[in-house]
C-alpha positions in Angstrom: -0.5 -0.1 -0.1 1.5 3.2 -1.5 1.1 6.5 1.3 3.9 8.3 0.3 1.9 11.8 -0.8 -1.4 10.4 -0.2 -4.1 12.9 1.0 -5.0 10.8 4.4 -7.3 11.9 7.0 -7.2 10.7 10.7 -10.7 10.9 12.7 -10.8 10.4 16.2 -7.6 11.0 18.4 -8.1 8.3 20.7 -4.8 6.1 21.1 -5.6 4.1 17.8 -6.3 7.9 16.1 -3.1 8.9 17.1 -1.2 5.9 16.7 -2.2 5.7 12.9 -1.4 9.4 12.5 2.4 9.4 13.0 2.0 6.1 10.9 1.0 7.2 8.0 3.1 10.8 8.7 6.6 8.5 8.8 5.7 6.9 5.2 5.1 10.0 3.7 1.6 10.9 3.7 0.4 14.4 3.8 -1.9 13.6 7.1 -4.2 15.6 8.9 -6.6 14.9 11.8 -10.1 15.3 13.1 -11.5 15.6 16.4 -14.6 17.0 17.5 -12.7 18.1 21.0 -11.9 21.1 22.4 -8.0 21.9 22.3 -8.1 21.9 25.8 -9.4 18.2 25.8 -6.9 17.3 23.1 -3.8 19.1 24.9 -1.4 16.4 24.9 -1.7 15.0 21.5 -1.8 18.4 19.6 1.7 19.4 20.1 3.2 16.1 19.5 1.0 15.4 16.3 2.1 19.3 14.9 5.7 17.9 15.8 5.4 15.6 12.9 3.9 17.8 10.7 0.7 17.0 11.0 -2.6 19.4 10.7 -5.1 19.5 13.5 -8.7 20.1 13.5 -10.5 20.1 16.8 -13.9 21.4 17.9 -15.5 21.1 14.3 -15.3 19.2 10.9 -15.3 21.3 7.9 -16.0 20.0 4.6 -13.3 20.2 2.8 -11.3 18.2 5.5 -12.8 14.9 4.6 -14.3 16.0 0.8 -10.6 16.3 -0.1 -9.0 13.1 1.2 -7.2 9.9 -1.2 -8.4 7.8 2.8 -9.5 8.4 5.9 -8.8 6.4 8.3 -11.7 6.0 11.3 -10.5 5.8 15.2 -12.6 2.5 16.5 -15.0 4.9 18.9 -16.2 7.1 15.1 -19.5 5.3 14.2 -19.4 4.3 10.9 -22.4 5.7 9.4 -22.1 9.5 10.8 -23.2 11.6 7.8 -19.4 13.0 6.8 -18.0 9.5 6.4 -21.5 8.3 4.7 -21.1 11.6 2.1 -17.4 10.8 1.7 -17.8 7.5 1.2 -20.6 8.4 -1.8 -17.6 10.0 -3.2 -15.7 7.4 -3.7 -12.8 8.0 -0.9 -12.0 5.4 1.2 -12.2 4.6 4.9 -11.0 1.7 7.0 -10.7 1.7 10.4 -7.0 1.5 12.5 -6.7 -2.7 13.0 -7.3 -3.2 8.9 -4.3 -0.6 7.7 -2.7 -2.4 10.5 -3.4 -5.4 8.1 -1.6 -3.8 5.4 1.5 -3.9 6.8 1.8 -6.7 9.5 3.9 -9.6 9.2 3.4 -12.7 11.1 0.4 -14.8 12.4 -2.4 -13.0 13.9 -4.7 -14.3 17.0 -8.0 -11.9 16.8 -9.8 -12.3 20.1 -13.5 -10.4 20.4 -16.9 -11.4 22.0 -19.0 -9.2 24.2 -16.9 -9.9 27.4 -13.7 -12.3 28.5 -11.7 -10.3 25.2 -8.4 -8.5 27.9 -8.4 -11.4 30.0 -8.0 -14.5 27.1 -5.8 -11.7 25.1 -3.4 -11.3 27.7 -3.5 -15.1 28.6 -3.4 -16.3 25.5 -0.1 -14.7 24.9 1.0 -15.7 28.0 0.1 -19.3 26.5 2.3 -18.7 23.0 5.6 -16.6 24.9 5.5 -20.1 26.6 6.0 -21.9 24.1 8.6 -20.3 23.4 7.7 -17.9 20.2 7.8 -14.8 19.9 4.8 -12.4 21.2 3.3 -8.6 20.2 -0.3 -8.2 22.7 -2.7 -4.9 21.9 -5.1 -4.0 19.4 -8.3 -2.8 21.5 -6.4 -4.6 24.7 -4.6 -0.5 24.8 -1.5 -0.8 22.4 -2.9 0.1 19.0 -2.2 -2.9 16.2 -0.2 -0.6 14.3 2.3 0.5 16.2 3.4 -3.2 15.7 4.1 -2.7 12.2 7.8 -2.1 12.3 8.2 -4.5 14.7 6.5 -7.8 13.8 8.7 -10.1 11.7 7.5 -13.4 9.3 8.0 -15.2 13.1 6.1 -13.1 15.0 2.3 -14.1 16.9 0.0 -11.4 17.4 -2.4 -10.9 19.9 -4.9 -8.9 19.2 -8.2 -8.1 21.4 -10.5 -7.1 18.9 -14.4 -5.0 19.0 -17.4 -4.7 16.8 -15.9 -0.6 16.3 -13.1 -2.2 15.1 -14.6 -4.8 13.1 -16.8 -2.9 11.0 -14.1 -1.5 8.8 -12.3 -3.9 8.6 -11.8 -5.3 3.9 -8.6 -7.3 3.7 -8.1 -7.9 8.2 -7.2 -11.6 8.3 -6.5 -13.9 11.8 -4.9 -17.3 11.3 -7.1 -18.5 14.0 -10.5 -15.9 15.4 -12.1 -16.9 18.2 -15.4 -15.5 19.6 -15.9 -15.8 23.3 -19.4 -15.6 23.5 -22.1 -12.7 22.4 -24.3 -11.0 24.6 -26.4 -7.8 24.1 -24.4 -4.2 24.7 -23.6 -1.1 22.5 -26.6 -1.4 21.0 -26.5 2.3 21.6 -23.7 2.4 18.3 -25.3 -1.0 16.1 -28.8 0.2 17.1 -30.2 -3.7 16.7 -28.6 -6.6 18.4 -28.3 -8.4 15.0 -26.0 -5.8 14.1 -23.9 -6.0 16.2 -23.7 -9.7 16.3 -22.8 -9.5 12.5 -20.0 -7.4 13.3 -18.1 -9.9 15.5 -19.4 -12.7 13.0 -17.1 -10.7 10.3 -14.0 -11.7 12.4 -14.1 -14.9 10.3 -14.4 -12.8 6.7 -11.8 -13.6 5.4 -10.4 -16.9 7.0 -9.8 -19.7 4.7 -9.2 -23.1 5.5 -5.8 -23.7 6.3 -7.0 -20.7 9.3 -9.0 -21.8 13.0 -12.5 -20.6 14.0 -12.3 -20.8 18.3 -15.9 -20.7 19.4 -17.6 -21.1 22.7 -20.1 -24.6 22.6 -22.2 -23.3 24.9 -23.3 -19.7 23.5 -26.0 -19.8 21.4 -25.3 -17.5 18.5 -21.5 -19.2 18.7 -23.0 -22.1 17.3 -25.0 -20.4 15.2 -21.8 -18.4 13.9 -20.1 -21.6 13.4 -22.0 -22.7 10.3 -21.1 -19.7 8.0 -17.3 -19.7 8.9 -14.8 -21.7 6.2 -12.0 -22.4 8.6 -12.1 -25.6 11.0 -14.2 -24.8 13.6 -11.5 -25.4 17.4 -14.8 -25.3 20.4 -14.6 -24.7 23.3 -17.0 -25.6 26.5 -17.6 -25.9 30.3 -20.2 -28.2 29.7 -19.7 -30.9 26.9 -17.4 -32.5 25.2 -15.4 -31.6 22.4 -15.3 -33.1 19.3 -11.7 -30.8 18.2 -10.9 -28.2 21.1 -10.9 -27.9 24.6 -13.5 -28.5 27.9 -14.1 -29.6 31.5 -14.5 -33.5 32.2 -14.0 -33.9 36.4 -12.7 -30.7 36.9 -9.9 -31.2 34.5 -9.0 -29.4 31.6 -9.1 -31.7 28.5 -8.1 -30.8 25.5 -8.3 -32.8 21.6 -7.0 -31.9 18.2 -6.1 -34.6 15.3 -3.4 -36.5 17.0 -5.7 -37.2 20.2 -6.8 -36.4 23.7 -4.5 -35.1 26.4 -5.2 -33.6 29.9 -3.8 -30.1 30.6 -4.6 -29.2 33.5 -7.5 -29.6 37.4 -9.2 -26.5 37.4 -8.0 -26.4 40.9 -5.0 -24.5 39.7 -6.6 -21.6 37.9 -5.9 -18.4 39.7 -8.8 -16.9 38.4 -11.5 -16.7 40.0 -15.9 -17.4 38.3 -16.9 -20.0 35.3 -16.8 -16.8 33.1 -12.7 -16.7 33.8 -13.0 -20.5 33.4 -14.5 -20.3 29.5 -11.3 -17.5 29.0 -9.2 -19.9 30.2 -10.5 -23.1 28.4 -9.9 -20.5 25.2 -7.0 -19.4 25.3 -6.1 -23.5 25.9 -7.5 -23.5 22.6 -5.1 -20.8 21.2 -1.7 -22.8 22.7 -3.1 -26.3 21.5 -3.6 -24.5 17.7 -0.3 -22.6 18.2 1.4 -26.3 18.8 2.2 -25.5 22.6 2.8 -28.6 24.8 0.3 -29.3 27.2 2.4 -28.8 30.6 3.5 -25.5 29.3 0.2 -24.0 29.0 -0.6 -25.6 32.5 2.0 -23.9 33.2 1.3 -20.0 32.0 -2.3 -20.6 33.3 -1.0 -21.4 36.5 0.8 -18.2 36.8 -1.5 -15.6 35.0 -3.3 -13.8 37.2 -6.5 -11.1 37.4 -6.3 -8.8 35.1 -6.3 -4.9 36.3 -9.6 -3.6 36.7 -11.3 -7.6 35.6 -12.5 -8.4 38.7 -9.1 -7.6 40.5 -9.2 -7.4 44.1 -8.4 -4.5 46.1 -8.4 -6.0 49.7 -9.5 -6.7 53.1 -10.7 -4.2 55.3 -12.4 -5.0 58.7 -13.7 -8.5 57.0 -14.6 -7.1 54.6 -13.5 -8.0 50.7 -13.6 -5.2 47.8 -13.0 -6.0 44.4 -12.9 -3.8 41.3 -14.1 -5.2 38.4 -14.5 -1.4 36.6 -14.0 -3.4 33.2 -17.4 -5.0 33.5 -19.2 -1.8 31.1 -22.3 -4.1 30.1 -24.9 -6.0 32.1 -23.7 -9.2 31.2 -20.1 -8.7 32.7 -22.2 -7.9 35.9 -23.9 -11.0 36.0 -20.6 -13.1 35.5 -19.0 -11.0 38.8 -22.4 -11.5 40.3 -22.4 -15.1 40.0 -18.6 -15.3 41.0 -19.5 -14.2 44.3 -22.1 -16.6 46.7 -23.9 -14.1 47.8 -23.2 -10.4 50.3 -22.4 -7.8 48.0 -22.7 -4.6 47.7 -23.0 -3.5 44.3 -22.2 -0.3 42.5 -23.9 0.3 39.4 -24.0 3.1 36.9 -22.6 5.2 34.8 -23.3 6.0 30.9 -26.2 3.9 29.7 -25.8 2.0 26.4 -29.2 0.7 25.8 -28.9 -1.7 28.0 -32.0 -3.8 30.0 -30.8 -3.4 33.9 -34.2 -6.0 34.4 -32.2 -8.8 33.3 -29.8 -8.6 37.1 -32.8 -8.9 39.1 -32.6 -12.8 40.1 -29.1 -12.1 41.1 -29.2 -9.1 43.0 -32.1 -11.2 44.5 -30.2 -14.1 45.5 -27.0 -12.3 46.0 -27.2 -8.4 46.4 -27.6 -6.7 50.2 -27.4 -3.2 48.7 -27.3 -1.0 45.5 -25.2 1.8 45.0 -26.1 3.6 41.5 -24.2 6.6 40.4 -24.0 8.7 37.1 -26.2 9.5 34.6 -27.7 6.0 33.8 -28.9 5.8 37.4 -32.3 6.7 36.9 -33.0 4.3 34.4 -31.3 1.3 36.8 -33.6 2.6 39.7 -36.6 2.0 37.9 -35.4 -1.4 36.3 -33.4 -2.9 39.4 -35.9 -4.7 42.2 -35.3 -7.6 44.8 -33.0 -5.6 47.5 -32.8 -2.0 48.6 -31.0 0.4 45.9 -29.6 3.8 47.3 -28.9 7.0 45.0 -25.7 7.6 45.5 -24.6 9.8 42.7 -21.0 9.7 43.0 -18.2 6.9 43.3 -16.6 8.7 46.8 -20.7 8.1 48.1 -20.8 5.3 46.5 -17.6 3.8 48.2 -18.1 5.5 51.7 -22.0 4.7 52.1 -21.4 0.5 51.2 -18.1 0.5 53.6 -20.0 1.7 56.8 -23.0 -0.7 55.8 -21.1 -3.8 55.4 -19.9 -6.3 57.7 -17.5 -9.1 57.8 -18.3 -12.0 55.1 -19.7 -9.4 52.9 -18.3 -7.9 49.0 -18.0 -4.1 48.2 -17.8 -4.7 44.6 -18.2 -1.9 41.4 -19.7 -3.6 38.3 -21.1 -1.2 36.7 -22.7 -2.3 33.4 -22.3 1.4 32.2 -19.2 3.0 30.5 -17.6 5.1 32.5 -17.5 8.4 30.2 -20.1 10.2 32.2 -17.7 10.7 35.4 -14.6 9.4 34.1 -12.1 9.8 31.5 -12.2 5.6 31.2 -13.1 2.1 33.1 -9.4 2.5 33.9 -9.5 5.7 35.1 -12.8 4.4 37.3 -11.0 1.3 38.1 -7.8 3.5 39.7 -10.4 5.7 41.5 -12.2 3.2 43.6 -8.8 1.3 44.4 -7.9 5.1 45.5 -11.2 5.4 48.0 -10.7 2.1 49.0 -6.9 2.0 49.8 -7.9 5.7 51.6 -10.1 3.8 53.9 -7.3 1.4 54.5 -5.4 4.5 56.1 -3.2 4.1 52.4 -1.8 6.7 50.7 -3.2 6.3 47.0 -0.8 5.1 44.6 -1.3 8.2 42.1 -2.7 11.8 42.5 -6.5 11.1 42.3 -8.6 12.2 39.7 -11.3 13.9 40.4 -14.3 12.0 39.3 -16.9 14.6 37.5 -20.8 15.1 38.0 -22.5 13.7 35.6 -24.1 16.5 34.8 -20.4 17.8 33.6 -20.5 14.8 30.6 -18.0 13.2 29.7 -15.3 13.8 26.4 -17.2 15.1 23.9 -20.4 12.8 22.6 -21.4 15.5 20.1 -19.6 15.3 17.0 -16.8 12.6 16.0 -14.5 11.7 18.2 -12.1 8.5 19.2 -13.8 7.7 22.2 -15.0 4.5 22.5 -15.2 1.6 25.6 
């Protein structure tokens, strides 16, 4: 793909947008960027871009900005159907995403992992499994390191393990994973995809460019994953907690078993898995499939899994204070993830819910709330909707995370759990789910009399809003 002297517009200045702009400029493209955020919101990014000769448009989107381009690269947080991009495609301007841009330059073999929940944990663990097998591994994508940054680092011997979101899959054309994994599919991002059918279709695109020489890894316990298998060209490798797999990994007599063309093998007892919850057992099974397909020996897979600890902000243990345990699951940005978090504890939960709504139905939490939750504390912009839908226990309108943590700590007794599993995006009060999780951890450590690990962030009142939500920005969650 020739970039020199090509006019390229990068839309949205999240991590992937900035990385794309720098990559394009380094290859001689005439790069411009456009983001609806104010210059103040982009004060860290603008000097870096200007230093590389990249023109920057903020706060608005000029008509000529989108019209006079040879290529447009969109960040994942930018809806593909906004008018400016629709009109650009009508004029014949190619519009692709950062992952598709990366796909045209990356060397090596790609493991792409998607799903409504568990992507980050599985991606990180799969990288550890492949590294334990002696492979050269790079891990990134939606997990935090944009795929395009690997274009100068990957070799023909590299395994690239990439977390891929539905937003990124919307804009692929040639993206071709050697191993494509779909962990599960439950309602999420309906504010962006409009219908669940559109969301499922976006996830299924991960298999679009595979051949019979590749592999599709799917959950045999998820009906939508099972349905996807009918359209996969690549041979399917199944993982399951509930049933034996003809090819793949499953649980039998409290042990993980794998099977490929060479036969079945015992990988490890499930008691050696440090991660909490049935959902994390599924994540482990998927990572076992990746390792098996890459030729990693079972003993090496076992070692990698046994040594693996929870990823930050994913059902992360924070502290025990007065015999009350505090867990940070800020990455639970949808209802299904919150359900999985609740299923990880038998009861005694003080649950913090709320943030920016994504078109979710919170009433599906009610059975678990009734069974396991002593009290719910609502925060953020979605609080009123949550309060109108959640039933089965006392609901307290806390408003802010600070208030919720303080009230929960006052009410909880020995043996109880205080759990942040918000079922919402963070952008009403925080910069990201990581920011929200760090604030939670700092608040908990302050309860224990410890100083926070870093200068505490001030959470915004939901009336202030988060990053700009009008116009086009690079934010996504």
